[in-house]
C-alpha positions as CSV (number, residue, x, y, z in Angstrom):
1,X,-176.9,101.4,-6.5
2,X,-175.4,98.3,-5.0
3,X,-174.1,95.6,-7.4
4,X,-173.9,92.9,-4.7
5,X,-176.1,89.9,-5.3
6,X,-178.9,89.1,-2.9
7,X,-178.1,86.2,-0.6
8,X,-180.0,84.0,1.8
9,X,-182.8,85.8,3.6
10,X,-182.4,88.9,1.4
11,X,-183.9,86.9,-1.6
12,X,-187.6,87.8,-1.7
13,X,-189.3,85.5,-4.3
14,X,-191.6,82.6,-3.9
15,X,-189.5,80.1,-5.9
16,X,-186.1,79.9,-7.5
17,X,-184.3,77.9,-10.1
18,X,-181.6,76.2,-8.0
19,X,-178.1,75.2,-9.0
20,X,-176.2,72.9,-6.7
21,X,-172.7,73.5,-5.3
22,X,-171.1,71.5,-8.1
23,X,-173.0,73.2,-10.8
24,X,-175.7,70.6,-11.1
25,X,-179.3,71.6,-12.0
26,X,-181.6,71.0,-9.1
27,X,-184.6,72.6,-10.7
28,X,-187.3,75.0,-9.7
29,X,-187.9,74.8,-5.9
30,X,-189.7,76.9,-3.3
31,X,-187.4,79.5,-1.7
32,X,-187.9,77.9,1.7
33,X,-186.6,74.6,0.3
34,X,-183.6,76.3,-1.2
35,X,-182.7,78.0,2.1
36,X,-183.1,74.6,3.8
37,X,-180.7,73.0,1.4
38,X,-178.2,75.9,1.9
39,X,-178.2,75.3,5.7
40,X,-177.9,71.5,5.1
41,X,-174.7,72.0,3.0
42,X,-173.5,74.8,5.3
43,X,-173.4,77.1,2.2
44,X,-175.0,80.4,1.1
45,X,-177.9,80.7,-1.3
46,X,-176.8,83.4,-3.8
47,X,-178.9,84.9,-6.5
48,X,-176.8,84.8,-9.7
49,X,-179.5,85.8,-12.3
50,X,-182.0,88.1,-10.7
51,X,-183.7,89.0,-14.1
52,X,-184.5,85.4,-14.9
53,X,-188.1,84.0,-14.3
54,X,-187.8,82.5,-11.8
55,X,-184.5,83.9,-10.6
56,X,-181.5,81.6,-10.7
57,X,-179.8,80.9,-7.4
58,X,-176.7,78.9,-6.6
59,X,-175.4,77.2,-3.4
60,X,-171.9,78.4,-2.7
61,X,-169.5,79.7,-0.1
62,X,-170.1,83.4,-0.8
63,X,-167.1,84.6,1.3
64,X,-164.7,82.3,-0.6
65,X,-166.3,83.4,-3.9
66,X,-165.8,87.1,-3.2
67,X,-162.2,86.5,-2.2
68,X,-161.4,84.5,-5.3
69,X,-163.1,87.2,-7.5
70,X,-161.1,90.0,-5.9
71,X,-157.8,88.0,-6.4
72,X,-158.7,87.5,-10.1
73,X,-159.5,91.2,-10.6
74,X,-156.3,92.1,-8.9
75,X,-154.2,89.8,-11.2
76,X,-156.0,91.2,-14.2
77,X,-155.2,94.7,-13.2
78,X,-151.6,93.7,-12.6
79,X,-151.2,92.2,-16.1
80,X,-153.2,95.0,-17.8
81,X,-151.1,97.1,-20.2
82,X,-152.0,100.7,-20.7
83,X,-150.9,102.4,-23.9
84,X,-148.6,105.3,-22.9
85,X,-147.2,107.9,-25.2
86,X,-144.0,109.6,-24.0
87,X,-142.8,112.8,-25.4
88,X,-139.3,114.0,-26.2
89,X,-138.5,117.5,-27.4
90,X,-135.4,118.5,-29.4
91,X,-134.1,121.5,-31.2
92,X,-132.8,121.4,-34.8
93,X,-129.3,122.4,-33.8
94,X,-129.0,120.1,-30.8
95,X,-125.6,119.5,-29.3
96,X,-124.2,116.0,-29.9
97,X,-124.0,115.2,-26.2
98,X,-127.6,116.3,-25.6
99,X,-128.7,114.3,-28.6
100,X,-127.1,111.1,-27.1
101,X,-128.9,111.9,-23.8
102,X,-132.2,112.3,-25.5
103,X,-131.7,109.2,-27.6
104,X,-131.0,107.2,-24.4
105,X,-134.4,108.2,-23.0
106,X,-136.1,107.2,-26.2
107,X,-134.4,103.9,-26.1
108,X,-135.5,103.3,-22.5
109,X,-139.1,104.2,-23.4
110,X,-139.2,101.9,-26.4
111,X,-137.7,99.1,-24.2
112,X,-140.6,99.6,-21.8
113,X,-143.0,99.1,-24.6
114,X,-144.2,102.7,-24.8
115,X,-144.7,104.9,-27.8
116,X,-142.6,108.0,-28.1
117,X,-143.7,111.3,-29.7
118,X,-140.6,113.2,-31.0
119,X,-141.1,116.9,-31.3
120,X,-138.6,119.2,-33.1
121,X,-139.1,122.8,-32.1
122,X,-138.2,125.6,-34.5
123,X,-137.6,129.2,-33.4
124,X,-137.0,132.3,-35.4
125,X,-135.3,131.8,-38.7
126,X,-135.1,128.0,-38.0
127,X,-138.6,127.8,-39.4
128,X,-137.3,128.4,-42.9
129,X,-135.1,125.3,-42.6
130,X,-137.5,122.4,-42.0
131,X,-135.1,120.0,-43.6
132,X,-132.9,120.3,-40.5
133,X,-135.6,118.8,-38.4
134,X,-136.5,116.2,-40.9
135,X,-132.9,115.0,-41.1
136,X,-132.7,114.9,-37.3
137,X,-135.9,112.8,-37.1
138,X,-134.6,110.4,-39.8
139,X,-131.3,110.0,-37.9
140,X,-133.1,109.2,-34.6
141,X,-135.4,106.7,-36.3
142,X,-132.4,104.9,-37.8
143,X,-130.5,104.9,-34.5
144,X,-133.4,103.1,-32.6
145,X,-134.7,101.0,-35.5
146,X,-133.8,97.8,-33.6
147,X,-136.2,98.8,-30.8
148,X,-138.9,100.8,-32.6
149,X,-140.4,101.8,-35.9
150,X,-141.9,105.0,-37.4
151,X,-145.6,104.8,-36.6
152,X,-146.4,108.3,-37.8
153,X,-144.1,109.9,-40.3
154,X,-142.6,113.3,-39.7
155,X,-145.0,116.2,-40.4
156,X,-144.9,119.9,-39.8
157,X,-147.3,121.3,-37.2
158,X,-147.0,125.0,-36.9
159,X,-143.6,125.8,-35.4
160,X,-143.0,122.1,-34.6
161,X,-142.3,119.0,-36.5
162,X,-143.7,115.8,-35.1
163,X,-142.9,112.1,-35.5
164,X,-144.2,109.1,-33.5
165,X,-142.2,106.0,-32.8
166,X,-143.8,102.7,-31.9
167,X,-142.1,99.9,-30.0
168,X,-141.4,96.5,-31.6
169,X,-142.1,94.9,-28.2
170,X,-145.6,94.8,-26.8
171,X,-146.2,96.4,-23.4
172,X,-147.2,93.1,-21.8
173,X,-143.9,91.5,-22.9
174,X,-141.9,94.5,-21.7
175,X,-143.6,94.3,-18.3
176,X,-143.0,90.6,-18.0
177,X,-139.3,91.0,-18.8
178,X,-139.0,93.9,-16.3
179,X,-140.5,91.8,-13.5
180,X,-138.3,88.8,-14.4
181,X,-135.2,91.0,-14.3
182,X,-136.2,92.6,-11.0
183,X,-136.7,89.1,-9.5
184,X,-133.3,88.0,-10.8
185,X,-131.6,91.1,-9.3
186,X,-133.4,90.5,-6.0
187,X,-132.4,86.8,-5.9
188,X,-128.8,87.8,-6.7
189,X,-128.7,90.4,-4.0
190,X,-130.1,87.9,-1.5
191,X,-127.3,85.5,-2.5
192,X,-129.7,82.6,-3.1
193,X,-128.1,80.1,-5.4
194,X,-127.7,76.3,-5.7
195,X,-124.6,76.3,-3.5
196,X,-125.4,79.1,-1.2
197,X,-127.4,78.8,2.0
198,X,-128.0,81.8,4.3
199,X,-128.9,81.6,8.0
200,X,-132.3,82.9,8.9
201,X,-131.0,86.0,10.5
202,X,-128.8,86.8,7.5
203,X,-131.7,86.5,5.1
204,X,-133.8,88.8,7.3
205,X,-131.1,91.5,7.2
206,X,-130.6,91.0,3.4
207,X,-134.4,91.4,2.8
208,X,-134.4,94.7,4.7
209,X,-131.4,96.0,2.7
210,X,-133.1,94.9,-0.5
211,X,-136.2,96.8,0.3
212,X,-134.2,99.9,1.0
213,X,-132.2,99.5,-2.3
214,X,-135.4,99.0,-4.3
215,X,-137.1,102.0,-2.8
216,X,-134.0,104.2,-3.7
217,X,-134.0,102.7,-7.2
218,X,-137.7,103.4,-7.8
219,X,-137.3,107.0,-6.5
220,X,-134.3,107.6,-8.8
221,X,-136.1,106.0,-11.8
222,X,-139.2,108.2,-11.2
223,X,-137.1,111.3,-11.1
224,X,-135.2,110.4,-14.3
225,X,-138.4,109.6,-16.2
226,X,-140.1,112.9,-15.1
227,X,-137.0,114.8,-16.2
228,X,-136.9,113.0,-19.5
229,X,-140.6,113.7,-20.3
230,X,-140.4,117.4,-19.5
231,X,-136.8,118.1,-20.6
232,X,-136.2,120.5,-23.4
233,X,-132.7,121.4,-24.6
234,X,-132.5,125.2,-24.9
235,X,-129.9,126.0,-27.5
236,X,-128.0,129.3,-27.2
237,X,-129.1,131.7,-30.0
238,X,-126.5,132.0,-32.7
239,X,-126.5,135.8,-33.1
240,X,-124.1,135.8,-36.0
241,X,-126.2,133.3,-38.0
242,X,-129.5,134.9,-37.2
243,X,-128.1,138.2,-38.3
């Protein structure tokens, strides 16, 4: 079913409540009179309240109205922040180097304004030592306390122990800062400063190079994030300890 309003000759009622191009109330007029006024002002007669009795119509430039509405919707989608929960998996006996790598990913997620679900996976006899996972989660929470807080405390869930970290910074703030940083980097690469002026041909070359660099950076960032979300450190089984 179409959601487009009826305009001009598509309006099929004997009379309408007419609103002028500046929002002024003209009153109830016959449809023919309303169409005549629309032609006189070189505007469209648009039905804005079809369920009213009589229907409410307004004189406007419908093409301009549709364009402005589309731009507003696009800007709203651009600034819209979706709540995202990233996941990071660790083992109770994680290697210090692997821990630092995992923590780095958690820091990046929190800086982006995303929540992070931390999962400690127990295997074999590790399930009898839940305190190892609890201490590891406490350590991680303390290491990133400047960027996030414990939104959901650590709790056992079968063979796993789960904790959720929430960011101090809102998603919209993180997005705005990321855009500002990207604009600053672009301006720096282009060499545009108070005392720097580039010739037109130099700017054109720099813009091409910038586009290529940004494409490479976006590809690398996507690969790193995908690896971070699905990564799982597999610790070698300690045969002697398990025995």
